[in-house]
C-alpha positions in Angstrom: -7.7 -28.9 8.5 -6.3 -30.4 5.3 -6.7 -28.1 2.3 -9.1 -29.5 -0.3 -9.7 -28.5 -3.9 -12.8 -26.6 -4.7 -13.6 -26.7 -8.4 -15.9 -23.7 -8.3 -13.4 -21.4 -6.8 -10.5 -22.7 -8.9 -12.6 -22.2 -12.0 -13.5 -18.6 -11.0 -9.8 -17.9 -10.2 -8.7 -19.1 -13.6 -11.1 -16.7 -15.2 -9.8 -13.6 -13.4 -8.1 -11.1 -15.5 -5.0 -9.9 -13.5 -4.5 -6.1 -13.7 -0.8 -6.2 -12.9 1.9 -3.9 -14.2 4.6 -5.6 -16.1 7.2 -2.9 -17.2 7.7 -0.7 -14.2 11.5 -0.9 -14.3 11.5 1.5 -17.3 8.4 3.5 -16.0 6.5 2.4 -19.1 3.3 1.6 -17.2 2.4 -1.5 -19.3 -0.3 -3.9 -18.0 -0.8 -7.5 -18.7 -2.2 -8.4 -22.1 -6.0 -8.3 -22.1 -6.5 -5.5 -19.5 -8.9 -2.8 -20.7 -10.0 0.6 -19.6 -13.7 1.0 -18.7 -14.8 4.6 -19.3 -18.3 4.2 -17.8 -17.3 5.9 -14.5 -15.6 8.7 -16.4 -18.7 9.2 -18.5 -21.1 9.1 -15.6 -19.2 11.4 -13.3 -18.8 13.9 -16.2 -22.5 13.8 -16.9 -23.3 14.5 -13.3 -20.8 17.3 -12.9 -22.3 19.0 -16.0 -25.7 18.9 -14.3 -24.6 20.2 -10.9 -22.6 23.2 -11.8 -22.8 25.8 -9.0 -23.7 23.4 -6.2 -21.6 22.6 -3.2 -18.7 20.4 -4.1 -19.4 17.8 -1.5 -23.0 17.6 -2.8 -21.7 17.4 -6.4 -19.4 14.6 -5.4 -22.2 12.7 -3.7 -24.6 13.1 -6.6 -21.9 11.9 -9.0 -21.2 8.8 -6.9 -25.0 8.1 -6.8 -25.2 8.4 -10.6 -22.3 6.0 -11.0 -23.8 3.4 -8.6 -27.3 3.8 -10.2 -26.2 3.6 -13.8 -23.0 1.6 -14.1 -23.0 -1.9 -15.6 -23.3 -4.7 -13.1 -23.0 -8.4 -13.6 -22.9 -11.7 -11.7 -20.5 -14.3 -13.0 -21.4 -18.0 -13.1 -20.4 -19.6 -9.8 -20.2 -16.4 -7.8 -21.8 -16.2 -4.3 -20.0 -12.9 -3.3 -20.9 -10.3 -5.9 -19.9 -6.8 -6.9 -17.9 -5.2 -9.7 -16.3 -1.8 -10.0 -15.9 -1.7 -13.8 -18.2 -2.6 -16.7 -16.6 -6.0 -17.4 -14.1 -8.4 -15.7 -11.2 -7.4 -17.9 -11.4 -3.7 -17.2 -10.3 -1.1 -14.7 -12.0 2.3 -14.1 -10.8 5.8 -14.8 -10.8 9.0 -12.7 -10.6 12.0 -15.0 -11.4 14.5 -12.2 -8.0 13.9 -10.7 -5.8 14.1 -13.8 -5.9 12.9 -17.4 -3.1 14.5 -19.5 -0.6 11.7 -18.9 -3.1 9.1 -20.1 -3.7 11.0 -23.4 0.0 10.5 -24.0 0.1 6.9 -22.7 -2.7 5.8 -25.0 -0.3 6.3 -27.8 2.4 4.3 -26.1 2.3 1.6 -23.4 -1.4 1.8 -22.9 -2.4 1.9 -26.6 -4.3 -1.4 -26.5 -6.6 -0.7 -23.5 -9.1 1.2 -25.6 -10.3 1.0 -29.2 -10.3 4.0 -31.4 -14.0 4.8 -30.9 -13.5 4.7 -27.1 -10.4 6.9 -27.4 -12.5 9.6 -29.2 -15.2 9.5 -26.5 -12.6 9.7 -23.8 -11.0 12.7 -25.4 -14.4 14.4 -25.3 -14.8 13.6 -21.6 -11.4 15.0 -20.9 -12.3 18.2 -22.7 -14.8 18.9 -20.0 -12.2 18.6 -17.3 -9.7 21.0 -18.8 -8.7 23.4 -16.0 -11.0 21.6 -13.5 -9.0 18.6 -12.4 -7.3 18.5 -9.1 -4.0 18.5 -10.9 -4.9 21.5 -13.0 -5.9 23.5 -9.9 -2.7 22.5 -8.1 -0.6 23.5 -11.0 -2.3 26.9 -11.2 -1.3 27.8 -7.7 2.1 26.0 -7.3 4.9 28.5 -6.7 7.5 28.7 -9.4 10.4 27.7 -7.1 8.6 24.4 -6.3 7.5 23.3 -9.8 10.8 21.7 -10.7 10.4 19.4 -7.7 7.0 18.0 -8.7 8.6 15.3 -10.9 11.4 12.8 -10.3 14.6 14.7 -9.5 16.6 11.6 -8.8 16.6 12.5 -5.1 12.8 12.8 -4.7 9.6 11.9 -6.4 6.4 13.6 -5.1 3.5 11.3 -5.2 2.0 13.2 -8.2 -1.5 11.7 -7.7 -0.2 8.2 -8.3 -1.4 7.0 -4.9 -4.7 8.6 -3.8 -4.7 6.5 -0.7 -6.4 8.9 1.8 -8.2 5.9 3.2 -10.3 5.7 6.3 -9.7 2.6 8.3 -13.2 1.3 8.4 -14.5 0.0 11.7 -16.6 -2.9 10.2 -17.7 -4.1 13.6 -19.4 -0.7 14.2 -20.8 -0.6 10.6 -22.1 -4.1 10.9 -23.8 -3.3 14.2 -25.8 -0.4 12.7 -25.7 -1.1 9.0 -25.7 1.9 6.6 -29.2 2.6 7.7 -27.9 3.5 11.2 -25.5 6.0 9.7 -28.3 7.4 7.5 -30.4 7.8 10.6 -27.6 9.6 12.5 -27.0 11.9 9.6 -30.7 12.9 9.5 -30.7 13.4 13.3 -27.6 15.7 12.9 -29.4 17.8 10.3 -32.4 18.2 12.6 -30.1 19.3 15.4 -28.4 21.8 13.1 -31.7 23.2 12.0 -32.9 23.6 15.6 -29.6 25.2 16.9 -30.3 28.9 17.4 -26.7 29.8 18.0 -25.0 28.0 15.1 -22.9 30.2 12.9 -24.2 30.4 9.3 -21.0 29.1 7.7 -20.9 26.1 10.1 -24.6 25.4 9.5 -24.2 25.4 5.7 -21.1 23.2 5.6 -22.3 20.8 8.2 -25.7 20.5 6.5 -24.2 20.0 3.1 -21.9 17.3 4.4 -24.7 15.4 6.1 -26.9 15.6 3.0 -24.0 14.3 1.0 -23.6 11.4 3.4 -27.3 10.5 3.0 -27.1 10.7 -0.8 -24.1 8.4 -0.8 -25.3 5.8 1.6 -28.8 5.6 0.0 -27.1 5.1 -3.3 -24.9 2.3 -1.9 -28.1 0.5 -0.8 -29.7 0.9 -4.2 -26.5 -0.4 -5.8 -26.8 -3.6 -3.7 -30.5 -3.9 -4.5 -29.6 -3.9 -8.2 -27.6 -7.1 -7.6 -30.6 -8.5 -5.8 -32.7 -7.9 -8.9 -30.0 -9.2 -11.2 -29.7 -12.4 -9.2 -33.5 -13.1 -9.4 -33.5 -12.4 -13.1 -30.6 -14.9 -13.6 -32.4 -17.5 -11.4 -35.3 -17.5 -13.9 -33.0 -18.4 -16.8 -31.0 -21.4 -15.3 -32.0 -25.0 -14.9 -29.5 -26.1 -12.1 -31.5 -26.3 -8.8 -28.3 -25.6 -6.8 -27.5 -22.5 -8.8 -31.1 -21.3 -8.6 -30.9 -21.6 -4.8 -27.5 -19.8 -4.7 -28.9 -16.9 -6.8 -31.9 -16.6 -4.5 -29.5 -16.4 -1.5 -27.5 -13.7 -3.3 -30.8 -11.8 -4.0 -31.8 -12.0 -0.3 -28.3 -11.1 0.9 -28.0 -8.0 -1.4 -31.6 -6.9 -0.5 -30.5 -6.9 3.2 -27.0 -5.6 3.3 -25.2 -3.2 3.5 -28.2 -1.3 4.6 -28.9 -3.6 7.6 -26.7 -5.4 10.1 -25.5 -8.7 8.6 -27.0 -11.9 10.1 -24.8 -14.5 8.5 -21.2 -14.9 7.4 -22.2 -14.6 3.8 -24.0 -11.4 4.5 -21.1 -10.0 6.5 -18.6 -10.8 3.7 -21.0 -9.3 1.1 -21.6 -6.2 3.1 -17.8 -5.8 3.6 -17.3 -6.2 -0.1 -19.8 -3.6 -1.2 -18.5 -1.1 1.2 -14.8 -1.8 0.5 -15.3 -1.7 -3.3 -17.3 1.6 -3.3 -14.8 3.2 -0.8 -11.6 2.1 -2.6 -12.5 1.7 -6.2 -15.7 3.6 -7.2 -15.9 6.8 -5.2 -12.1 7.4 -5.5 -9.0 5.3 -6.1 -7.9 4.4 -2.6 -5.3 1.8 -1.8 -5.1 -0.9 0.8 -7.6 -2.8 3.0 -6.5 -3.5 6.6 -9.5 -5.7 7.5 -8.9 -7.7 10.7 -10.6 -10.7 9.1 -10.7 -13.2 11.9 -11.6 -10.6 14.5 -14.5 -9.0 12.5 -16.0 -12.0 10.8 -15.7 -14.7 13.5 -19.0 -13.9 15.3 -21.0 -14.6 12.1 -19.1 -17.8 11.4 -19.7 -19.0 14.9 -23.4 -18.2 14.8 -23.7 -20.0 11.4 -22.0 -23.1 12.7 -24.1 -23.2 15.8 -27.3 -22.7 13.9 -26.5 -25.1 11.1 -26.3 -22.7 8.2 -22.7 -23.7 7.6 -22.5 -27.5 7.6 -18.7 -27.7 7.8 -15.5 -25.6 7.8 -15.2 -26.3 4.1 -18.4 -24.4 3.5 -16.9 -21.4 5.3 -13.6 -21.9 3.4 -15.4 -21.7 0.1 -16.9 -18.3 1.0 -13.5 -17.0 2.0 -12.0 -18.3 -1.3 -14.8 -16.5 -3.2 -14.0 -13.2 -1.3 -10.3 -13.7 -2.1 -11.2 -14.0 -5.8 -13.1 -10.7 -5.6 -9.9 -9.1 -4.2 -7.9 -10.6 -7.1 -10.2 -8.9 -9.6 -9.2 -5.4 -8.3 -6.8 -3.2 -10.2 -6.4 0.3 -11.6 -4.4 2.1 -14.2 -1.5 4.1 -12.8 0.9 6.7 -14.0 4.1 5.2 -15.3 5.9 6.5 -12.2 3.4 5.0 -9.8 3.4 1.7 -11.8 7.1 1.6 -11.3 6.6 1.5 -7.5 4.7 -1.8 -7.7 5.8 -3.6 -10.8 4.1 -7.0 -11.0 1.7 -6.0 -8.3 -1.8 -4.5 -8.1 -3.6 -2.8 -5.2 -1.7 -3.7 -2.0 -4.8 -5.4 -0.5 -3.8 -6.7 2.9 -5.9 -8.8 5.2 -4.8 -9.2 8.9 -4.9 -12.2 11.1 -4.1 -12.7 14.8 -3.0 -10.1 17.3 -5.0 -8.9 20.3 -8.2 -6.9 20.5 -8.8 -3.5 22.2 -8.9 -5.2 25.6 -5.7 -7.2 25.2 -7.4 -10.5 24.5 -5.7 -12.8 21.9 -7.5 -13.0 18.5 -7.2 -16.5 17.1 -10.1 -18.7 15.9 -11.2 -21.0 13.2 -11.3 -18.2 10.6 -7.6 -17.5 11.3 -6.8 -21.0 10.1 -9.4 -21.0 7.3 -7.9 -17.8 5.8 -4.5 -19.5 5.5 -6.0 -22.6 4.0 -8.1 -20.6 1.5 -4.9 -18.8 0.3 -3.1 -22.1 0.1 -5.8 -23.6 -2.1 -6.3 -20.9 -4.7 -3.0 -19.0 -4.5 -4.2 -15.5 -5.4 -1.8 -12.4 -5.3 -4.5 -10.5 -3.5 -5.3 -10.3 -0.7 -1.8 -10.7 0.9 -2.0 -11.9 4.5 -0.4 -10.2 7.4 0.0 -12.1 10.7 0.0 -9.9 13.8 2.5 -12.0 15.7 2.2 -12.4 19.4 3.3 -15.0 22.0 -0.3 -15.9 22.3 -0.4 -17.5 18.8 -0.8 -21.3 19.1 2.0 -23.4 17.6 -0.3 -25.1 15.2 -1.3 -21.7 13.8 2.4 -20.8 13.3 3.0 -24.1 11.6 0.0 -23.5 9.3 1.4 -20.1 8.4 4.7 -21.7 7.7 3.0 -24.3 5.6 1.5 -21.5 3.4 4.9 -19.8 3.2 6.4 -23.0 2.0 4.3 -22.8 -1.2 6.5 -19.8 -2.2 3.5 -17.5 -2.4 5.4 -14.9 -0.4 2.9 -14.5 2.4 1.9 -14.3 5.2 4.2 -11.6 6.3 4.8 -11.2 10.0 4.3 -8.1 12.1 5.5 -7.9 15.7 2.3 -6.9 17.5 3.9 -5.8 20.8 6.6 -3.7 19.1 4.2 -2.0 16.8 1.8 -1.2 19.7 4.7 0.4 21.6 5.6 2.4 18.5 2.0 3.7 18.1 1.8 4.6 21.8 5.0 6.6 21.3 3.1 8.6 18.7 0.3 9.5 21.0 -2.2 6.8 19.9 -4.6 5.7 22.7 -4.0 2.1 23.9 -7.3 0.7 22.5 -6.6 2.1 19.0 -3.0 1.0 19.2 -4.0 -2.6 20.0 -6.5 -2.6 17.2 -4.0 -1.4 14.5 -3.8 -3.3 11.2 -1.7 -3.2 8.1 -3.7 -1.9 5.1 -1.1 -2.2 2.4 2.7 -2.7 2.4 4.0 -2.2 6.0 2.2 0.8 7.2 0.1 0.8 10.4 -3.5 1.9 10.2 -5.5 3.0 13.3 -9.1 4.1 13.7 -9.4 7.8 13.1 -10.9 9.9 15.9 -13.1 12.9 15.8 -10.2 15.2 15.4 -9.3 13.8 12.0 -10.6 15.8 9.0 -13.1 13.6 7.2 -14.2 15.1 3.9 -10.7 16.0 2.7 -9.1 13.2 0.8 -6.0 12.4 2.9 -3.0 11.6 0.9 -0.9 9.5 3.2 2.0 8.9 0.8 3.6 12.2 0.2 6.2 10.6 -2.1 9.7 9.0 -2.1 13.0 10.3 -1.0 16.1 8.6 -2.4 18.6 8.6 0.4 21.7 7.4 -1.6 21.1 10.2 -4.1 21.1 12.6 -1.1 24.5 11.2 -0.1 25.7 11.5 -3.7 24.7 15.2 -3.7 26.4 15.7 -0.3 29.6 14.6 -1.9 29.1 16.9 -4.9 27.9 20.1 -3.3 24.4 19.6 -4.4 25.3 19.0 -8.1 23.8 16.1 -9.9 26.7 14.0 -11.2 24.7 12.6 -14.1 23.5 16.0 -15.4 25.9 18.6 -14.0 22.9 20.6 -12.7 22.7 21.9 -9.2 19.5 20.3 -7.9 20.3 20.0 -4.1 21.5 22.0 -1.3 25.0 23.7 -1.9 26.9 21.8 0.9 30.6 22.3 1.4 33.4 21.0 -0.7 33.9 17.4 0.4 37.7 17.6 0.0 37.5 19.9 3.1 35.8 17.2 5.2 37.9 16.0 8.1 35.7 13.3 9.6 32.7 11.2 8.8 30.6 13.6 10.9 31.1 16.2 8.1 29.8 13.8 5.6 26.8 12.9 7.8 25.9 16.5 8.3 26.1 17.3 4.6 23.9 14.2 3.9 21.2 15.4 6.4 21.2 18.9 4.8 20.3 17.3 1.5 17.6 15.2 3.1 16.2 18.3 4.7 16.3 20.2 1.5 14.3 17.7 -0.6 11.9 16.7 2.2 11.0 20.3 2.7 10.3 20.8 -1.0 8.1 17.7 -1.2 6.1 18.4 1.9 5.4 22.0 0.9 4.1 20.8 -2.5 2.0 18.1 -0.8 0.5 20.6 1.7 -0.6 22.8 -1.2 -2.1 19.8 -2.9 -3.9 18.9 0.3 -5.5 22.3 0.4 -6.8 21.7 -3.2 -8.1 18.3 -2.3 -9.9 19.6 0.8 -11.8 22.1 -1.4 -12.3 20.2 -4.6 -12.1 16.4 -3.9 -14.2 15.6 -0.8 -15.1 12.0 -0.3 -18.5 11.9 1.5 -18.9 8.1 1.3 -15.5 7.4 2.8 -16.2 10.0 5.5 -19.6 8.5 6.2 -17.9 5.2 7.2 -16.2 6.8 10.2 -17.9 5.8 13.4 -17.8 9.5 14.5 -18.8 11.1 11.2 -21.7 13.0 12.8 -19.4 14.7 15.4 -16.9 16.3 13.0 -16.8 20.1 13.2 -16.8 21.8 9.9 -16.9 25.5 8.9 -15.3 26.8 12.1 -12.2 28.1 10.4 -9.9 26.0 12.6 -7.7 23.2 11.4 -8.3 19.9 13.1 -6.0 18.5 15.8 -3.1 16.6 14.3 -3.5 13.8 16.9 -4.1 11.1 14.3 -1.9 12.4 11.5 0.6 9.6 11.8 -0.5 8.5 8.3 1.3 11.4 6.6 4.6 9.8 5.5 7.5 10.1 3.1 8.8 6.8 1.8 12.6 6.4 2.4 14.7 4.5 -0.2 18.1 3.0 0.3 19.1 3.6 3.9 21.2 0.4 4.0 23.1 1.6 0.9 23.7 4.9 2.8 24.8 3.0 5.9 27.2 0.7 4.1 28.6 3.8 2.2 29.2 5.8 5.4 30.8 2.8 7.1 33.2 2.4 4.1 34.1 6.1 4.2 34.6 6.2 7.9 36.9 3.1 8.0 38.8 3.5 4.7 39.0 7.3 4.2 39.0 8.9 7.6 40.3 6.2 10.0 42.7 3.9 8.0 43.3 6.6 5.3 43.8 3.8 2.7 41.8 5.9 0.2 41.9 9.7 0.0 38.7 11.7 -0.4 40.0 12.9 -3.8 40.6 9.3 -4.9 37.2 8.3 -3.8 35.4 11.2 -5.5 37.3 10.5 -8.7 36.4 6.8 -8.6 32.7 7.6 -8.0 32.7 10.2 -10.8 34.2 7.7 -13.2 31.9 4.8 -12.1 35.0 3.0 -10.9 36.4 2.7 -14.4 40.1 2.4 -14.1 39.8 2.2 -10.3 38.7 -1.4 -9.8 41.1 -1.8 -6.9 39.4 1.0 -5.0 36.0 -0.7 -5.7 37.3 -4.1 -4.5 38.5 -2.5 -1.2 35.2 -0.7 -0.7 33.2 -3.9 -1.3 35.4 -6.5 0.5 37.2 -4.6 3.2 34.5 -2.4 4.7 31.8 -3.9 7.0 28.3 -4.4 5.6 25.0 -4.2 7.4 23.4 -7.6 8.1 26.3 -9.4 9.7 25.9 -8.4 13.4 28.8 -5.9 13.2 28.3 -3.0 15.6 30.7 -0.8 13.5 28.3 -0.6 10.5 25.1 -1.4 12.5 25.5 1.6 14.7 25.8 3.8 11.5 22.6 2.2 10.1 20.9 3.1 13.3 22.0 6.6 12.9 20.8 6.8 9.3 17.3 5.6 10.2 17.0 7.7 13.3 18.5 11.0 12.1 16.9 10.9 8.7 13.5 10.5 10.3 14.3 13.2 12.8 15.1 15.7 10.1 11.9 14.8 8.2 9.8 15.2 11.3 10.8 18.8 11.6 8.3 19.5 8.7 4.6 19.6 9.5 2.0 18.1 7.3 -1.2 19.9 6.2 -2.8 19.2 9.5 0.1 20.5 11.6 1.6 17.1 12.6 5.1 16.0 11.9 5.6 14.0 8.7 7.3 10.6 9.3 9.4 8.4 7.1 7.9 5.2 5.9 9.7 2.0 5.3 7.5 0.5 2.6 9.9 1.1 -0.3 8.4 -1.8 -2.3 10.3 -2.2 -5.6 11.7 1.3 -5.7 15.2 0.1 -4.8 15.4 -0.7 -8.5 13.2 1.7 -10.3 14.4 4.8 -8.5 18.1 3.9 -8.4 18.8 4.5 -12.1 19.5 8.2 -11.6 21.8 7.7 -8.7 25.5 7.5 -9.5 28.1 5.1 -7.9 28.2 5.1 -4.1 31.0 4.5 -1.7 29.8 0.9 -0.8 31.1 -0.1 -4.3 27.7 0.0 -6.1 28.0 1.2 -9.7 25.9 3.9 -11.5 22.3 3.0 -11.7 22.6 -0.3 -9.9 19.8 -1.3 -7.4 20.0 -0.2 -3.7 19.6 -2.7 -0.9 16.0 -4.0 -1.2 13.2 -3.2 1.2 14.2 -0.8 4.0 15.9 -2.9 6.7 17.4 -5.6 4.4 21.1 -6.0 3.8 22.5 -5.3 0.4 22.0 -8.3 -1.9 24.5 -11.0 -1.1 26.3 -9.0 1.5 24.9 -10.7 4.6 27.3 -13.6 5.0 27.1 -14.6 8.7 23.7 -16.4 8.6 20.1 -15.4 9.2 20.4 -14.8 12.9 23.2 -12.4 12.5 21.0 -10.5 10.0 18.3 -10.4 12.6 20.7 -9.0 15.2 21.7 -6.2 12.8 18.1 -5.4 12.1 17.3 -5.3 15.8 19.7 -2.5 16.4 17.6 -0.1 14.5 15.1 1.2 17.1 11.6 0.3 15.9 9.9 2.3 18.6 11.3 5.8 18.0 11.9 5.6 14.2 9.3 4.4 11.7 7.9 1.2 10.1 10.5 -1.1 8.5 10.1 -3.5 5.6 12.4 -6.5 6.0 13.0 -9.2 3.4 14.7 -12.5 3.7 15.0 -15.5 1.3 15.1 -19.1 2.5 15.5 -22.4 0.7 12.3 -24.4 0.8 13.8 -27.3 2.7 14.2 -25.1 5.8 10.4 -24.9 6.1 9.8 -28.6 5.7 9.9 -31.7 8.0 11.9 -31.3 11.2 12.9 -27.8 10.1 9.4 -26.5 10.6 10.0 -26.3 14.4 13.4 -24.7 13.8 11.8 -22.1 11.5 9.1 -21.4 14.1 11.8 -20.9 16.7 13.5 -18.5 14.3 10.3 -16.4 14.1 10.2 -16.3 17.9 13.8 -15.0 17.9 12.8 -12.3 15.4 9.9 -11.3 17.6 11.9 -11.4 20.8 14.5 -9.1 19.2 11.7 -6.5 18.8 12.0 -6.2 14.9 8.7 -4.8 13.5 8.3 -6.9 10.3 9.7 -9.8 8.3 8.6 -11.5 5.1 10.1 -14.3 3.1 10.8 -15.6 -0.4 10.9 -19.3 -0.2 12.4 -20.5 -3.4 15.8 -21.7 -4.6 18.0 -19.8 -7.0 18.0 -22.6 -9.6 14.3 -22.4 -9.9 14.4 -18.6 -10.4 17.2 -18.9 -13.0 15.3 -21.5 -14.9 12.1 -19.4 -14.8 14.1 -16.4 -16.2 15.5 -18.5 -19.0 12.2 -20.3 -19.8 9.3 -18.1 -18.6 6.8 -20.0 -20.7 7.3 -23.0 -18.4 7.0 -21.0 -15.1 4.0 -18.8 -15.6 2.6 -19.7 -12.1 5.8 -19.0 -10.1 5.0 -16.4 -7.5 7.7 -14.5 -5.6 7.7 -11.9 -2.8 9.0 -8.6 -4.2 8.7 -6.1 -1.4 5.4 -5.7 0.5 3.6 -7.6 -2.2 3.7 -10.8 -4.2 4.0 -11.0 -8.0 4.3 -13.6 -10.8 8.0 -13.9 -11.5 7.3 -13.7 -15.3 5.6 -10.3 -14.8 8.8 -8.8 -13.5 11.4 -7.1 -15.7 14.9 -8.7 -15.7 16.3 -6.2 -13.3 13.7 -7.1 -10.7 14.3 -10.8 -11.3 18.0 -10.5 -11.0 17.6 -8.6 -7.7 15.5 -11.4 -6.2 18.0 -14.0 -7.5 20.9 -12.1 -5.9 19.3 -12.0 -2.5 21.2 -14.2 0.0 19.7 -17.7 0.3 19.5 -18.1 4.1 20.1 -21.5 5.8 20.2 -23.0 9.2 23.6 -24.5 10.0 
């Protein structure tokens, strides 16, 4: 269908206050002008916790959520048909003092000084006083061993997540939730309590913990129903104050919808979208700050669309498209305030909200329907940053759908990204995921793979999927300096051997892996301690209640759950391509051709190549670089990915399963490179690493796009981990006769078995002009890494990096 303009949705989109981060390159944590901090949630949770001292923590958390949902400010904006807010006004984000607050007290005097007025700052300080010694961070600090404390912050080689990403999300099975409604889960929780009370053999500790959990579930779900009912009453109140007959009818529809869902199974597309939004918003923004989405939109929502079309409630596809656009705008409203370190990971971005299209269902049947196309069209029309779209690419996708996806990409919006469904299913099967769950995977955020969690997964502990970031080029630097940080002279890593004694590249590789192992071990130990604190002090009963098997989880038996589904515990890897290019340069020029001695190389690196420009020229121009279909360096890249992941997998997460690397490095190739000195690929002190995780170094892929694909395909996607892969194409290669050529290129990518690919579709001249005259290019969107952002929101270092990426072309 041809995309048409909808004045209602465009007007709503123009009124959205974007909660993006604009200064992450310097870890300042600044937001866009106009973003405010709403302290309602902080106030309400504090009031509740003061009243529930001495009660079970899971009950306290449930009662606190109920108080927030019952008392927080709600509103319905003019023109909305999908409703629900998480903060007290459209300009604001919420605050979570029970996790940590000390960093914000400092930030309010710096980059975040404008998000509160002076009166609000005084009130927030009083709220924070209650949480002194009670936050999750305080409790973690109190028990953290001395030898680990120095590794809590950014060492240059590692950054523990430090509460920046409380993802811990449950991949919600909305099809199951929609079949029962929240009333069905409430009924099951009550039945479980009755069975506990009538079990003569149950151990007391099991009885108490199970009963408290089920009561907490009931408290949360009943509160969610009341929350929706408040919008029903608000809609009817508004209807009595307006004169427009159409708006009156819409408000009555909102009232009826919010009275029915999420308690009951949705009957229409509007009810399904509204039910989803209430559940998603409470789960990810109100109970706790969780990231990502992972909704398989066309798979979950199509039955309601089909029924509406058949029964005449929707008069055209345009009616459905408007509802989708309205939901997309609700996504665009989301945001939260982050620590400066966390903001640095997603500069210019917000909440990594990803909606999935295509793929196959649990039975292997292709998922493609009208909503698949309408989702693309909705994004093309209103051009929101959120949700970003992910296409689960299979050979079953019709050509016209591929062409529609390319048409959206051509706008430069940076999505959809493409995920190789067959390859990812094989990857998940290799991790022990059952075939049905593997087929039903979805991407919730950047490039990670979410699966439905089974009965073995702990449910009321807040899972922290992202353990942190490990800076692989810094590990290589430390391997060449016996664990001593070149920039500070401090020994921060493992004391590996004197590099002047190395006789082969194997010695360098072994020293590098020792550094990786050293930092991974520290971070995982810290994270496992934090998990223990979270399990006791930060249960999430609403999130747990969304699991389809919530009433079969065994609590209180003293045994840790099976780690079967612990594939979500990951450590984000940064800069593997920079490491591969560096090792290739050393292998060729130091150990094989002996054109540069190890002492000469070490001196050049120490001096940031000052006075040794000839050595730098040789390293850059005469050593092979990843991305050019050169087996010499590509085989080393394969080794870096596989062996680094293998070392990390030796360490178990809190649940006993191996921790995995994660390839969603987002924008950290810039923000976390500033403490890494010069590397043997010719990179200078502090310069960015190669972007993403599988991309070549900027400008170093010179043999064309297919050669780059071939290099990427040599890194095994089945036995390693998920890989973020960026490319940049000039717009003309997605237009006219080139559309078919680009579709063929995507097929080549899939046939080569690469997991992921995403594109910037913009020419360098446009980017340079936007950098020079930002006031004239405020609407220019680019793909950064796993998310899209407005180009003007990015610091110059980010802009330069995107400009420097190779502009691919078909010869």
